[in-house]
Biopython code that builds the backbone (N, CA, C, O; Angstrom):
import numpy as np
from Bio.PDB.StructureBuilder import StructureBuilder

atoms = [
    (1, "MET", "N", (-2.071, 15.069, 14.349)),
    (1, "MET", "CA", (-1.788, 13.615, 14.234)),
    (1, "MET", "C", (-2.214, 13.070, 12.919)),
    (1, "MET", "O", (-3.262, 13.449, 12.395)),
    (2, "GLN", "N", (-1.424, 12.184, 12.367)),
    (2, "GLN", "CA", (-1.704, 11.643, 11.087)),
    (2, "GLN", "C", (-2.697, 10.508, 11.173)),
    (2, "GLN", "O", (-2.781, 9.821, 12.191)),
    (3, "PRO", "N", (-3.464, 10.307, 10.084)),
    (3, "PRO", "CA", (-4.455, 9.205, 10.095)),
    (3, "PRO", "C", (-3.798, 7.844, 9.973)),
    (3, "PRO", "O", (-2.628, 7.712, 9.613)),
    (4, "THR", "N", (-4.590, 6.855, 10.283)),
    (4, "THR", "CA", (-4.140, 5.484, 10.114)),
    (4, "THR", "C", (-4.312, 5.089, 8.621)),
    (4, "THR", "O", (-4.970, 5.795, 7.857)),
    (5, "LEU", "N", (-3.722, 3.978, 8.238)),
    (5, "LEU", "CA", (-3.898, 3.558, 6.886)),
    (5, "LEU", "C", (-5.374, 3.278, 6.605)),
    (5, "LEU", "O", (-5.865, 3.633, 5.534)),
    (6, "ASN", "N", (-6.070, 2.670, 7.508)),
    (6, "ASN", "CA", (-7.515, 2.420, 7.307)),
    (6, "ASN", "C", (-8.280, 3.696, 7.008)),
    (6, "ASN", "O", (-9.104, 3.731, 6.094)),
    (7, "GLN", "N", (-8.000, 4.785, 7.804)),
    (7, "GLN", "CA", (-8.695, 6.037, 7.591)),
    (7, "GLN", "C", (-8.320, 6.644, 6.271)),
    (7, "GLN", "O", (-9.191, 7.180, 5.586)),
    (8, "GLN", "N", (-7.069, 6.587, 5.878)),
    (8, "GLN", "CA", (-6.628, 7.206, 4.649)),
    (8, "GLN", "C", (-7.115, 6.460, 3.404)),
    (8, "GLN", "O", (-7.273, 7.057, 2.339)),
    (9, "VAL", "N", (-7.351, 5.161, 3.543)),
    (9, "VAL", "CA", (-7.899, 4.394, 2.426)),
    (9, "VAL", "C", (-9.305, 4.883, 2.074)),
    (9, "VAL", "O", (-9.659, 4.986, 0.900)),
    (10, "LEU", "N", (-10.109, 5.185, 3.115)),
    (10, "LEU", "CA", (-11.454, 5.710, 2.848)),
    (10, "LEU", "C", (-11.400, 7.082, 2.199)),
    (10, "LEU", "O", (-12.157, 7.354, 1.268)),
    (11, "VAL", "N", (-10.523, 7.944, 2.672)),
    (11, "VAL", "CA", (-10.365, 9.264, 2.076)),
    (11, "VAL", "C", (-9.882, 9.140, 0.637)),
    (11, "VAL", "O", (-10.425, 9.781, -0.263)),
    (12, "TRP", "N", (-8.870, 8.324, 0.424)),
    (12, "TRP", "CA", (-8.326, 8.159, -0.953)),
    (12, "TRP", "C", (-9.363, 7.627, -1.916)),
    (12, "TRP", "O", (-9.450, 8.111, -3.045)),
    (13, "ALA", "N", (-10.154, 6.644, -1.510)),
    (13, "ALA", "CA", (-11.096, 5.987, -2.387)),
    (13, "ALA", "C", (-12.194, 7.011, -2.779)),
    (13, "ALA", "O", (-12.635, 7.053, -3.928)),
    (14, "THR", "N", (-12.601, 7.792, -1.842)),
    (14, "THR", "CA", (-13.632, 8.848, -2.093)),
    (14, "THR", "C", (-13.059, 9.918, -3.029)),
    (14, "THR", "O", (-13.671, 10.260, -4.040)),
    (15, "GLU", "N", (-11.908, 10.427, -2.689)),
    (15, "GLU", "CA", (-11.332, 11.507, -3.493)),
    (15, "GLU", "C", (-10.930, 11.046, -4.906)),
    (15, "GLU", "O", (-11.078, 11.795, -5.872)),
    (16, "ALA", "N", (-10.426, 9.815, -5.017)),
    (16, "ALA", "CA", (-10.002, 9.326, -6.311)),
    (16, "ALA", "C", (-11.150, 9.126, -7.241)),
    (16, "ALA", "O", (-10.984, 9.265, -8.452)),
    (17, "SER", "N", (-12.283, 8.812, -6.744)),
    (17, "SER", "CA", (-13.443, 8.559, -7.609)),
    (17, "SER", "C", (-14.207, 9.853, -7.928)),
    (17, "SER", "O", (-14.948, 9.905, -8.910)),
    (18, "THR", "N", (-14.037, 10.854, -7.140)),
    (18, "THR", "CA", (-14.809, 12.122, -7.347)),
    (18, "THR", "C", (-13.985, 13.304, -7.830)),
    (18, "THR", "O", (-14.541, 14.364, -8.119)),
    (19, "ARG", "N", (-12.704, 13.145, -7.921)),
    (19, "ARG", "CA", (-11.900, 14.279, -8.401)),
    (19, "ARG", "C", (-12.224, 14.655, -9.789)),
    (19, "ARG", "O", (-12.729, 13.843, -10.564)),
    (20, "GLU", "N", (-11.934, 15.919, -10.135)),
    (20, "GLU", "CA", (-12.320, 16.456, -11.469)),
    (20, "GLU", "C", (-11.311, 15.965, -12.563)),
    (20, "GLU", "O", (-11.706, 15.650, -13.685)),
    (21, "TYR", "N", (-10.021, 15.914, -12.201)),
    (21, "TYR", "CA", (-9.043, 15.542, -13.185)),
    (21, "TYR", "C", (-8.809, 14.017, -13.159)),
    (21, "TYR", "O", (-8.278, 13.497, -12.178)),
    (22, "ARG", "N", (-9.186, 13.325, -14.189)),
    (22, "ARG", "CA", (-8.948, 11.869, -14.386)),
    (22, "ARG", "C", (-9.382, 11.057, -13.139)),
    (22, "ARG", "O", (-8.546, 10.411, -12.506)),
    (23, "PRO", "N", (-10.655, 11.089, -12.797)),
    (23, "PRO", "CA", (-11.129, 10.312, -11.679)),
    (23, "PRO", "C", (-10.950, 8.792, -11.989)),
    (23, "PRO", "O", (-11.012, 8.373, -13.144)),
    (24, "LEU", "N", (-10.735, 8.021, -10.964)),
    (24, "LEU", "CA", (-10.521, 6.610, -11.144)),
    (24, "LEU", "C", (-11.914, 5.940, -11.253)),
    (24, "LEU", "O", (-12.882, 6.355, -10.615)),
    (25, "SER", "N", (-11.962, 4.920, -12.067)),
    (25, "SER", "CA", (-13.217, 4.170, -12.229)),
    (25, "SER", "C", (-13.448, 3.323, -10.999)),
    (25, "SER", "O", (-12.526, 3.043, -10.234)),
    (26, "LEU", "N", (-14.663, 2.929, -10.825)),
    (26, "LEU", "CA", (-15.014, 2.041, -9.690)),
    (26, "LEU", "C", (-14.261, 0.727, -9.735)),
    (26, "LEU", "O", (-13.862, 0.174, -8.710)),
    (27, "ALA", "N", (-14.074, 0.233, -10.978)),
    (27, "ALA", "CA", (-13.317, -1.050, -11.111)),
    (27, "ALA", "C", (-11.882, -0.889, -10.703)),
    (27, "ALA", "O", (-11.327, -1.796, -10.083)),
    (28, "THR", "N", (-11.245, 0.229, -11.021)),
    (28, "THR", "CA", (-9.864, 0.443, -10.601)),
    (28, "THR", "C", (-9.762, 0.591, -9.113)),
    (28, "THR", "O", (-8.823, 0.067, -8.514)),
    (29, "ILE", "N", (-10.677, 1.272, -8.496)),
    (29, "ILE", "CA", (-10.655, 1.464, -7.068)),
    (29, "ILE", "C", (-10.845, 0.075, -6.382)),
    (29, "ILE", "O", (-10.181, -0.231, -5.392)),
    (30, "ARG", "N", (-11.748, -0.734, -6.924)),
    (30, "ARG", "CA", (-11.954, -2.074, -6.359)),
    (30, "ARG", "C", (-10.723, -2.915, -6.454)),
    (30, "ARG", "O", (-10.414, -3.678, -5.538)),
    (31, "LYS", "N", (-9.988, -2.786, -7.584)),
    (31, "LYS", "CA", (-8.762, -3.526, -7.808)),
    (31, "LYS", "C", (-7.736, -3.168, -6.721)),
    (31, "LYS", "O", (-7.103, -4.048, -6.136)),
    (32, "HIS", "N", (-7.581, -1.842, -6.458)),
    (32, "HIS", "CA", (-6.678, -1.406, -5.431)),
    (32, "HIS", "C", (-7.123, -1.900, -4.056)),
    (32, "HIS", "O", (-6.286, -2.322, -3.258)),
    (33, "LEU", "N", (-8.384, -1.857, -3.773)),
    (33, "LEU", "CA", (-8.869, -2.307, -2.483)),
    (33, "LEU", "C", (-8.687, -3.789, -2.302)),
    (33, "LEU", "O", (-8.503, -4.248, -1.175)),
    (34, "SER", "N", (-8.732, -4.574, -3.401)),
    (34, "SER", "CA", (-8.450, -5.999, -3.326)),
    (34, "SER", "C", (-7.000, -6.266, -2.944)),
    (34, "SER", "O", (-6.717, -7.257, -2.271)),
    (35, "TYR", "N", (-6.054, -5.380, -3.369)),
    (35, "TYR", "CA", (-4.691, -5.532, -2.971)),
    (35, "TYR", "C", (-4.521, -5.186, -1.494)),
    (35, "TYR", "O", (-3.752, -5.826, -0.777)),
    (36, "LEU", "N", (-5.236, -4.188, -1.063)),
    (36, "LEU", "CA", (-5.123, -3.756, 0.366)),
    (36, "LEU", "C", (-5.677, -4.776, 1.350)),
    (36, "LEU", "O", (-5.289, -4.778, 2.518)),
    (37, "LYS", "N", (-6.567, -5.634, 0.903)),
    (37, "LYS", "CA", (-7.118, -6.630, 1.830)),
    (37, "LYS", "C", (-6.048, -7.526, 2.475)),
    (37, "LYS", "O", (-6.248, -8.089, 3.551)),
    (38, "TRP", "N", (-4.920, -7.636, 1.788)),
    (38, "TRP", "CA", (-3.832, -8.477, 2.271)),
    (38, "TRP", "C", (-3.047, -7.768, 3.402)),
    (38, "TRP", "O", (-2.473, -8.422, 4.273)),
    (39, "VAL", "N", (-3.034, -6.432, 3.370)),
    (39, "VAL", "CA", (-2.159, -5.730, 4.334)),
    (39, "VAL", "C", (-2.943, -4.974, 5.391)),
    (39, "VAL", "O", (-2.378, -4.678, 6.443)),
    (40, "LEU", "N", (-4.187, -4.648, 5.182)),
    (40, "LEU", "CA", (-4.948, -3.893, 6.183)),
    (40, "LEU", "C", (-5.036, -4.583, 7.541)),
    (40, "LEU", "O", (-4.993, -3.899, 8.563)),
    (41, "PRO", "N", (-5.158, -5.923, 7.593)),
    (41, "PRO", "CA", (-5.181, -6.538, 8.929)),
    (41, "PRO", "C", (-3.824, -6.342, 9.668)),
    (41, "PRO", "O", (-3.786, -6.338, 10.899)),
    (42, "MET", "N", (-2.747, -6.184, 8.925)),
    (42, "MET", "CA", (-1.449, -6.019, 9.539)),
    (42, "MET", "C", (-1.064, -4.530, 9.787)),
    (42, "MET", "O", (-0.462, -4.170, 10.799)),
    (43, "LEU", "N", (-1.460, -3.680, 8.777)),
    (43, "LEU", "CA", (-1.044, -2.263, 8.843)),
    (43, "LEU", "C", (-2.154, -1.267, 8.995)),
    (43, "LEU", "O", (-1.906, -0.063, 9.063)),
    (44, "GLY", "N", (-3.412, -1.759, 9.050)),
    (44, "GLY", "CA", (-4.525, -0.834, 9.104)),
    (44, "GLY", "C", (-4.533, 0.174, 10.196)),
    (44, "GLY", "O", (-4.940, 1.314, 9.972)),
    (45, "ASP", "N", (-4.101, -0.191, 11.372)),
    (45, "ASP", "CA", (-4.103, 0.720, 12.519)),
    (45, "ASP", "C", (-2.800, 1.470, 12.677)),
    (45, "ASP", "O", (-2.601, 2.154, 13.681)),
    (46, "THR", "N", (-1.911, 1.356, 11.712)),
    (46, "THR", "CA", (-0.593, 2.068, 11.724)),
    (46, "THR", "C", (-0.803, 3.458, 11.115)),
    (46, "THR", "O", (-1.446, 3.617, 10.077)),
    (47, "THR", "N", (-0.255, 4.424, 11.780)),
    (47, "THR", "CA", (-0.328, 5.790, 11.229)),
    (47, "THR", "C", (0.589, 5.893, 10.004)),
    (47, "THR", "O", (1.580, 5.170, 9.903)),
    (48, "LEU", "N", (0.255, 6.785, 9.086)),
    (48, "LEU", "CA", (0.998, 6.874, 7.854)),
    (48, "LEU", "C", (2.480, 7.161, 8.066)),
    (48, "LEU", "O", (3.317, 6.636, 7.331)),
    (49, "ASP", "N", (2.829, 8.004, 9.082)),
    (49, "ASP", "CA", (4.227, 8.303, 9.332)),
    (49, "ASP", "C", (5.005, 7.081, 9.821)),
    (49, "ASP", "O", (6.235, 7.083, 9.776)),
    (50, "GLN", "N", (4.317, 6.046, 10.284)),
    (50, "GLN", "CA", (5.009, 4.826, 10.752)),
    (50, "GLN", "C", (5.155, 3.796, 9.654)),
    (50, "GLN", "O", (5.798, 2.765, 9.852)),
    (51, "ILE", "N", (4.584, 4.053, 8.526)),
    (51, "ILE", "CA", (4.743, 3.123, 7.384)),
    (51, "ILE", "C", (6.017, 3.460, 6.669)),
    (51, "ILE", "O", (6.124, 4.473, 5.977)),
    (52, "ASN", "N", (7.011, 2.564, 6.857)),
    (52, "ASN", "CA", (8.321, 2.813, 6.317)),
    (52, "ASN", "C", (8.915, 1.446, 5.895)),
    (52, "ASN", "O", (8.207, 0.439, 5.871)),
    (53, "GLU", "N", (10.181, 1.430, 5.574)),
    (53, "GLU", "CA", (10.786, 0.200, 5.097)),
    (53, "GLU", "C", (10.709, -0.929, 6.144)),
    (53, "GLU", "O", (10.490, -2.095, 5.816)),
    (54, "ASP", "N", (10.898, -0.534, 7.418)),
    (54, "ASP", "CA", (10.881, -1.542, 8.482)),
    (54, "ASP", "C", (9.518, -2.183, 8.614)),
    (54, "ASP", "O", (9.421, -3.408, 8.685)),
    (55, "SER", "N", (8.462, -1.389, 8.650)),
    (55, "SER", "CA", (7.125, -1.964, 8.787)),
    (55, "SER", "C", (6.706, -2.744, 7.559)),
    (55, "SER", "O", (6.049, -3.781, 7.658)),
    (56, "LEU", "N", (7.098, -2.227, 6.383)),
    (56, "LEU", "CA", (6.802, -2.956, 5.158)),
    (56, "LEU", "C", (7.591, -4.234, 5.055)),
    (56, "LEU", "O", (7.097, -5.208, 4.486)),
    (57, "HIS", "N", (8.786, -4.273, 5.577)),
    (57, "HIS", "CA", (9.580, -5.524, 5.559)),
    (57, "HIS", "C", (8.831, -6.572, 6.330)),
    (57, "HIS", "O", (8.718, -7.710, 5.875)),
    (58, "ASP", "N", (8.312, -6.219, 7.493)),
    (58, "ASP", "CA", (7.560, -7.180, 8.304)),
    (58, "ASP", "C", (6.347, -7.705, 7.571)),
    (58, "ASP", "O", (6.070, -8.904, 7.606)),
    (59, "VAL", "N", (5.601, -6.801, 6.889)),
    (59, "VAL", "CA", (4.412, -7.244, 6.205)),
    (59, "VAL", "C", (4.779, -8.145, 5.035)),
    (59, "VAL", "O", (4.155, -9.190, 4.852)),
    (60, "PHE", "N", (5.774, -7.770, 4.241)),
    (60, "PHE", "CA", (6.099, -8.594, 3.057)),
    (60, "PHE", "C", (6.756, -9.890, 3.502)),
    (60, "PHE", "O", (6.677, -10.893, 2.792)),
    (61, "ASP", "N", (7.404, -9.891, 4.660)),
    (61, "ASP", "CA", (7.944, -11.136, 5.199)),
    (61, "ASP", "C", (6.778, -12.087, 5.579)),
    (61, "ASP", "O", (6.857, -13.294, 5.349)),
    (62, "ARG", "N", (5.732, -11.542, 6.145)),
    (62, "ARG", "CA", (4.550, -12.398, 6.441)),
    (62, "ARG", "C", (3.863, -12.884, 5.203)),
    (62, "ARG", "O", (3.407, -14.025, 5.131)),
    (63, "LEU", "N", (3.790, -11.996, 4.207)),
    (63, "LEU", "CA", (3.170, -12.431, 2.935)),
    (63, "LEU", "C", (4.001, -13.544, 2.263)),
    (63, "LEU", "O", (3.442, -14.494, 1.716)),
    (64, "GLN", "N", (5.315, -13.417, 2.308)),
    (64, "GLN", "CA", (6.161, -14.453, 1.768)),
    (64, "GLN", "C", (6.014, -15.771, 2.530)),
    (64, "GLN", "O", (6.065, -16.853, 1.946)),
    (65, "THR", "N", (5.831, -15.656, 3.838)),
    (65, "THR", "CA", (5.638, -16.871, 4.644)),
    (65, "THR", "C", (4.383, -17.560, 4.209)),
    (65, "THR", "O", (4.346, -18.788, 4.125)),
    (66, "ARG", "N", (3.334, -16.789, 3.924)),
    (66, "ARG", "CA", (2.119, -17.382, 3.446)),
    (66, "ARG", "C", (2.316, -18.107, 2.150)),
    (66, "ARG", "O", (1.741, -19.173, 1.927)),
    (67, "ILE", "N", (3.176, -17.500, 1.244)),
    (67, "ILE", "CA", (3.443, -18.123, -0.032)),
    (67, "ILE", "C", (4.143, -19.467, 0.146)),
    (67, "ILE", "O", (3.743, -20.477, -0.431)),
    (68, "THR", "N", (5.220, -19.452, 0.978)),
    (68, "THR", "CA", (5.973, -20.655, 1.114)),
    (68, "THR", "C", (5.209, -21.765, 1.878)),
    (68, "THR", "O", (5.526, -22.948, 1.753)),
    (69, "GLN", "N", (4.210, -21.359, 2.660)),
    (69, "GLN", "CA", (3.377, -22.373, 3.352)),
    (69, "GLN", "C", (2.219, -22.833, 2.470)),
    (69, "GLN", "O", (1.440, -23.702, 2.860)),
    (70, "ARG", "N", (2.115, -22.256, 1.299)),
    (70, "ARG", "CA", (1.067, -22.591, 0.280)),
    (70, "ARG", "C", (-0.324, -22.347, 0.819)),
    (70, "ARG", "O", (-1.271, -23.032, 0.432)),
    (71, "GLN", "N", (-0.456, -21.389, 1.696)),
    (71, "GLN", "CA", (-1.833, -21.009, 2.132)),
    (71, "GLN", "C", (-2.578, -20.379, 1.024)),
    (71, "GLN", "O", (-3.751, -20.679, 0.799)),
    (72, "ARG", "N", (-1.923, -19.510, 0.327)),
    (72, "ARG", "CA", (-2.462, -18.883, -0.844)),
    (72, "ARG", "C", (-1.299, -18.179, -1.579)),
    (72, "ARG", "O", (-0.604, -17.342, -1.002)),
    (73, "SER", "N", (-1.118, -18.511, -2.773)),
    (73, "SER", "CA", (0.012, -18.043, -3.533)),
    (73, "SER", "C", (-0.215, -16.641, -4.109)),
    (73, "SER", "O", (-1.203, -16.407, -4.804)),
    (74, "LEU", "N", (0.671, -15.742, -3.827)),
    (74, "LEU", "CA", (0.645, -14.411, -4.438)),
    (74, "LEU", "C", (1.851, -14.255, -5.341)),
    (74, "LEU", "O", (2.986, -14.506, -4.937)),
    (75, "SER", "N", (1.592, -13.839, -6.557)),
    (75, "SER", "CA", (2.699, -13.646, -7.536)),
    (75, "SER", "C", (3.587, -12.444, -7.177)),
    (75, "SER", "O", (3.142, -11.541, -6.469)),
    (76, "PRO", "N", (4.792, -12.427, -7.644)),
    (76, "PRO", "CA", (5.623, -11.272, -7.426)),
    (76, "PRO", "C", (4.996, -9.989, -7.959)),
    (76, "PRO", "O", (5.189, -8.919, -7.383)),
    (77, "GLN", "N", (4.245, -10.090, -9.061)),
    (77, "GLN", "CA", (3.617, -8.964, -9.625)),
    (77, "GLN", "C", (2.486, -8.431, -8.680)),
    (77, "GLN", "O", (2.306, -7.222, -8.537)),
    (78, "THR", "N", (1.778, -9.322, -8.078)),
    (78, "THR", "CA", (0.764, -8.957, -7.127)),
    (78, "THR", "C", (1.354, -8.297, -5.888)),
    (78, "THR", "O", (0.783, -7.347, -5.352)),
    (79, "LEU", "N", (2.508, -8.806, -5.430)),
    (79, "LEU", "CA", (3.163, -8.183, -4.293)),
    (79, "LEU", "C", (3.639, -6.759, -4.661)),
    (79, "LEU", "O", (3.552, -5.837, -3.850)),
    (80, "GLU", "N", (4.137, -6.604, -5.886)),
    (80, "GLU", "CA", (4.533, -5.231, -6.324)),
    (80, "GLU", "C", (3.301, -4.320, -6.402)),
    (80, "GLU", "O", (3.376, -3.141, -6.058)),
    (81, "SER", "N", (2.207, -4.853, -6.841)),
    (81, "SER", "CA", (0.978, -4.025, -6.892)),
    (81, "SER", "C", (0.478, -3.630, -5.509)),
    (81, "SER", "O", (-0.038, -2.529, -5.313)),
    (82, "ILE", "N", (0.640, -4.557, -4.536)),
    (82, "ILE", "CA", (0.274, -4.236, -3.140)),
    (82, "ILE", "C", (1.103, -3.105, -2.639)),
    (82, "ILE", "O", (0.581, -2.159, -2.049)),
    (83, "LEU", "N", (2.402, -3.183, -2.864)),
    (83, "LEU", "CA", (3.317, -2.104, -2.472)),
    (83, "LEU", "C", (2.954, -0.763, -3.122)),
    (83, "LEU", "O", (2.900, 0.262, -2.442)),
    (84, "LYS", "N", (2.707, -0.772, -4.426)),
    (84, "LYS", "CA", (2.359, 0.485, -5.125)),
    (84, "LYS", "C", (1.061, 1.034, -4.594)),
    (84, "LYS", "O", (0.907, 2.251, -4.488)),
    (85, "THR", "N", (0.123, 0.171, -4.256)),
    (85, "THR", "CA", (-1.131, 0.695, -3.718)),
    (85, "THR", "C", (-0.983, 1.362, -2.330)),
    (85, "THR", "O", (-1.556, 2.414, -2.047)),
    (86, "ILE", "N", (-0.201, 0.701, -1.508)),
    (86, "ILE", "CA", (0.122, 1.314, -0.175)),
    (86, "ILE", "C", (0.724, 2.683, -0.363)),
    (86, "ILE", "O", (0.293, 3.649, 0.267)),
    (87, "LEU", "N", (1.747, 2.778, -1.250)),
    (87, "LEU", "CA", (2.402, 4.045, -1.494)),
    (87, "LEU", "C", (1.442, 5.087, -2.122)),
    (87, "LEU", "O", (1.577, 6.283, -1.866)),
    (88, "LEU", "N", (0.488, 4.633, -2.934)),
    (88, "LEU", "CA", (-0.469, 5.535, -3.541)),
    (88, "LEU", "C", (-1.386, 6.157, -2.477)),
    (88, "LEU", "O", (-1.677, 7.353, -2.489)),
    (89, "VAL", "N", (-1.826, 5.283, -1.552)),
    (89, "VAL", "CA", (-2.715, 5.774, -0.528)),
    (89, "VAL", "C", (-1.956, 6.686, 0.435)),
    (89, "VAL", "O", (-2.475, 7.729, 0.833)),
    (90, "LYS", "N", (-0.756, 6.310, 0.805)),
    (90, "LYS", "CA", (0.055, 7.119, 1.663)),
    (90, "LYS", "C", (0.312, 8.475, 1.020)),
    (90, "LYS", "O", (0.258, 9.505, 1.691)),
    (91, "GLY", "N", (0.590, 8.475, -0.279)),
    (91, "GLY", "CA", (0.909, 9.698, -0.989)),
    (91, "GLY", "C", (-0.299, 10.631, -1.168)),
    (91, "GLY", "O", (-0.138, 11.809, -1.488)),
    (92, "SER", "N", (-1.494, 10.096, -0.962)),
    (92, "SER", "CA", (-2.655, 10.981, -1.138)),
    (92, "SER", "C", (-2.969, 11.820, 0.077)),
    (92, "SER", "O", (-3.844, 12.685, 0.020)),
    (93, "TYR", "N", (-2.265, 11.582, 1.193)),
    (93, "TYR", "CA", (-2.500, 12.338, 2.400)),
    (93, "TYR", "C", (-2.051, 13.835, 2.283)),
    (93, "TYR", "O", (-0.934, 14.149, 1.871)),
    (94, "ARG", "N", (-2.962, 14.694, 2.659)),
    (94, "ARG", "CA", (-2.669, 16.162, 2.648)),
    (94, "ARG", "C", (-2.871, 16.705, 4.009)),
    (94, "ARG", "O", (-3.713, 16.233, 4.773)),
    (95, "ASP", "N", (-2.056, 17.754, 4.328)),
    (95, "ASP", "CA", (-2.218, 18.364, 5.653)),
    (95, "ASP", "C", (-3.423, 19.276, 5.690)),
    (95, "ASP", "O", (-4.183, 19.353, 4.725)),
    (96, "GLU", "N", (-3.598, 19.971, 6.809)),
    (96, "GLU", "CA", (-4.776, 20.841, 6.968)),
    (96, "GLU", "C", (-4.803, 21.968, 6.008)),
    (96, "GLU", "O", (-5.862, 22.561, 5.802)),
    (97, "ASN", "N", (-3.662, 22.316, 5.384)),
    (97, "ASN", "CA", (-3.620, 23.364, 4.401)),
    (97, "ASN", "C", (-3.739, 22.852, 2.944)),
    (97, "ASN", "O", (-3.631, 23.618, 1.986)),
    (98, "GLY", "N", (-3.962, 21.545, 2.820)),
    (98, "GLY", "CA", (-4.184, 20.964, 1.537)),
    (98, "GLY", "C", (-2.889, 20.597, 0.789)),
    (98, "GLY", "O", (-2.908, 20.241, -0.389)),
    (99, "ARG", "N", (-1.783, 20.696, 1.510)),
    (99, "ARG", "CA", (-0.466, 20.381, 0.865)),
    (99, "ARG", "C", (-0.144, 18.915, 1.020)),
    (99, "ARG", "O", (-0.391, 18.322, 2.070)),
    (100, "VAL", "N", (0.423, 18.317, -0.056)),
    (100, "VAL", "CA", (0.853, 16.906, -0.008)),
    (100, "VAL", "C", (1.941, 16.775, 1.017)),
    (100, "VAL", "O", (2.899, 17.548, 1.002)),
    (101, "VAL", "N", (1.823, 15.827, 1.899)),
    (101, "VAL", "CA", (2.790, 15.643, 2.973)),
    (101, "VAL", "C", (3.955, 14.791, 2.512)),
    (101, "VAL", "O", (5.111, 15.123, 2.772)),
    (102, "TYR", "N", (3.655, 13.684, 1.823)),
    (102, "TYR", "CA", (4.673, 12.767, 1.360)),
    (102, "TYR", "C", (4.931, 12.987, -0.098)),
    (102, "TYR", "O", (4.189, 12.492, -0.947)),
    (103, "LEU", "N", (5.965, 13.718, -0.401)),
    (103, "LEU", "CA", (6.351, 13.975, -1.798)),
    (103, "LEU", "C", (6.835, 12.660, -2.420)),
    (103, "LEU", "O", (7.222, 11.719, -1.728)),
    (104, "LYS", "N", (6.794, 12.638, -3.747)),
    (104, "LYS", "CA", (7.136, 11.399, -4.449)),
    (104, "LYS", "C", (8.493, 10.861, -4.055)),
    (104, "LYS", "O", (8.644, 9.653, -3.875)),
    (105, "ARG", "N", (9.457, 11.698, -3.920)),
    (105, "ARG", "CA", (10.798, 11.236, -3.568)),
    (105, "ARG", "C", (10.844, 10.667, -2.138)),
    (105, "ARG", "O", (11.704, 9.844, -1.826)),
    (106, "GLU", "N", (9.933, 11.100, -1.290)),
    (106, "GLU", "CA", (9.891, 10.576, 0.094)),
    (106, "GLU", "C", (9.126, 9.261, 0.176)),
    (106, "GLU", "O", (9.192, 8.572, 1.194)),
    (107, "ARG", "N", (8.404, 8.908, -0.875)),
    (107, "ARG", "CA", (7.585, 7.701, -0.884)),
    (107, "ARG", "C", (8.341, 6.544, -1.506)),
    (107, "ARG", "O", (7.809, 5.435, -1.571)),
    (108, "LYS", "N", (9.567, 6.765, -1.966)),
    (108, "LYS", "CA", (10.339, 5.666, -2.561)),
    (108, "LYS", "C", (10.740, 4.669, -1.520)),
    (108, "LYS", "O", (11.153, 5.023, -0.415)),
    (109, "ILE", "N", (10.617, 3.441, -1.875)),
    (109, "ILE", "CA", (10.934, 2.325, -0.932)),
    (109, "ILE", "C", (11.950, 1.436, -1.604)),
    (109, "ILE", "O", (11.787, 1.081, -2.771)),
    (110, "ASN", "N", (12.982, 1.076, -0.899)),
    (110, "ASN", "CA", (13.964, 0.171, -1.406)),
    (110, "ASN", "C", (13.385, -1.267, -1.377)),
    (110, "ASN", "O", (13.249, -1.878, -0.317)),
    (111, "ARG", "N", (13.066, -1.757, -2.526)),
    (111, "ARG", "CA", (12.407, -3.069, -2.632)),
    (111, "ARG", "C", (13.248, -4.181, -2.107)),
    (111, "ARG", "O", (12.708, -5.164, -1.598)),
    (112, "LEU", "N", (14.551, -4.077, -2.204)),
    (112, "LEU", "CA", (15.466, -5.080, -1.681)),
    (112, "LEU", "C", (15.409, -5.065, -0.150)),
    (112, "LEU", "O", (15.428, -6.124, 0.478)),
    (113, "ALA", "N", (15.339, -3.882, 0.451)),
    (113, "ALA", "CA", (15.317, -3.725, 1.902)),
    (113, "ALA", "C", (14.078, -4.348, 2.508)),
    (113, "ALA", "O", (14.121, -4.815, 3.646)),
    (114, "ILE", "N", (12.973, -4.367, 1.778)),
    (114, "ILE", "CA", (11.729, -4.927, 2.308)),
    (114, "ILE", "C", (11.555, -6.408, 1.913)),
    (114, "ILE", "O", (10.579, -7.059, 2.286)),
    (115, "GLY", "N", (12.506, -6.898, 1.169)),
    (115, "GLY", "CA", (12.464, -8.299, 0.768)),
    (115, "GLY", "C", (11.635, -8.586, -0.444)),
    (115, "GLY", "O", (11.333, -9.747, -0.717)),
    (116, "LEU", "N", (11.253, -7.572, -1.185)),
    (116, "LEU", "CA", (10.395, -7.753, -2.358)),
    (116, "LEU", "C", (11.178, -8.311, -3.515)),
    (116, "LEU", "O", (10.652, -9.161, -4.233)),
    (117, "LEU", "N", (12.414, -7.882, -3.744)),
    (117, "LEU", "CA", (13.162, -8.366, -4.858)),
    (117, "LEU", "C", (13.672, -9.823, -4.670)),
    (117, "LEU", "O", (14.085, -10.468, -5.634)),
    (118, "SER", "N", (13.637, -10.309, -3.449)),
    (118, "SER", "CA", (14.100, -11.617, -3.231)),
    (118, "SER", "C", (13.086, -12.728, -3.578)),
    (118, "SER", "O", (13.393, -13.918, -3.524)),
    (119, "ILE", "N", (11.892, -12.294, -3.930)),
    (119, "ILE", "CA", (10.821, -13.241, -4.323)),
    (119, "ILE", "C", (11.018, -13.593, -5.772)),
    (119, "ILE", "O", (11.111, -12.713, -6.628)),
    (120, "GLU", "N", (11.085, -14.917, -6.059)),
    (120, "GLU", "CA", (11.221, -15.347, -7.410)),
    (120, "GLU", "C", (9.961, -16.139, -7.769)),
    (120, "GLU", "O", (9.267, -16.713, -6.930)),
    (121, "ARG", "N", (9.727, -16.122, -9.065)),
    (121, "ARG", "CA", (8.541, -16.873, -9.563)),
    (121, "ARG", "C", (8.728, -18.374, -9.279)),
    (121, "ARG", "O", (9.818, -18.930, -9.404)),
    (122, "GLY", "N", (7.623, -18.984, -8.898)),
    (122, "GLY", "CA", (7.645, -20.425, -8.699)),
    (122, "GLY", "C", (8.006, -20.829, -7.281)),
    (122, "GLY", "O", (8.037, -22.018, -6.963)),
    (123, "GLN", "N", (8.275, -19.869, -6.440)),
    (123, "GLN", "CA", (8.576, -20.228, -5.037)),
    (123, "GLN", "C", (7.392, -20.674, -4.266)),
    (123, "GLN", "O", (7.512, -21.001, -3.085)),
]
sb = StructureBuilder()
sb.init_structure("model")
sb.init_model(0)
sb.init_chain("A")
sb.init_seg("    ")
for serial, (resi, resn, name, xyz) in enumerate(atoms, 1):
    if name == "N":
        sb.init_residue(resn, " ", resi, " ")
    sb.init_atom(name, np.array(xyz, "f"), 0.0, 1.0, " ", f" {name:<3s}", serial, name[0])
structure = sb.get_structure()
């Protein structure tokens, strides 16, 4: 069974900071975690195999609703960074043999399908 996004975030943050080849700085990891704070309440208990265009569409639809209600404005660039961070964490998952489960081509998301490209500056 695959881990949830919450579980994989912990694994990713630990591995990214301690790996031998180009480890991420603590500041970079904090930046990614700050992006994830927007989606973990909605996607945190979702297993990695269930994170797809449909589930991401729901999440970004909720985030856009927050923007239009002026609860807190997120720029299109921030929304793109949130998506990239989700895909980065998902892509870090390895099976019991140490093989990457989600290859780069399998992690591509149609930004129009999830409603990300429909966000314009100033909305």
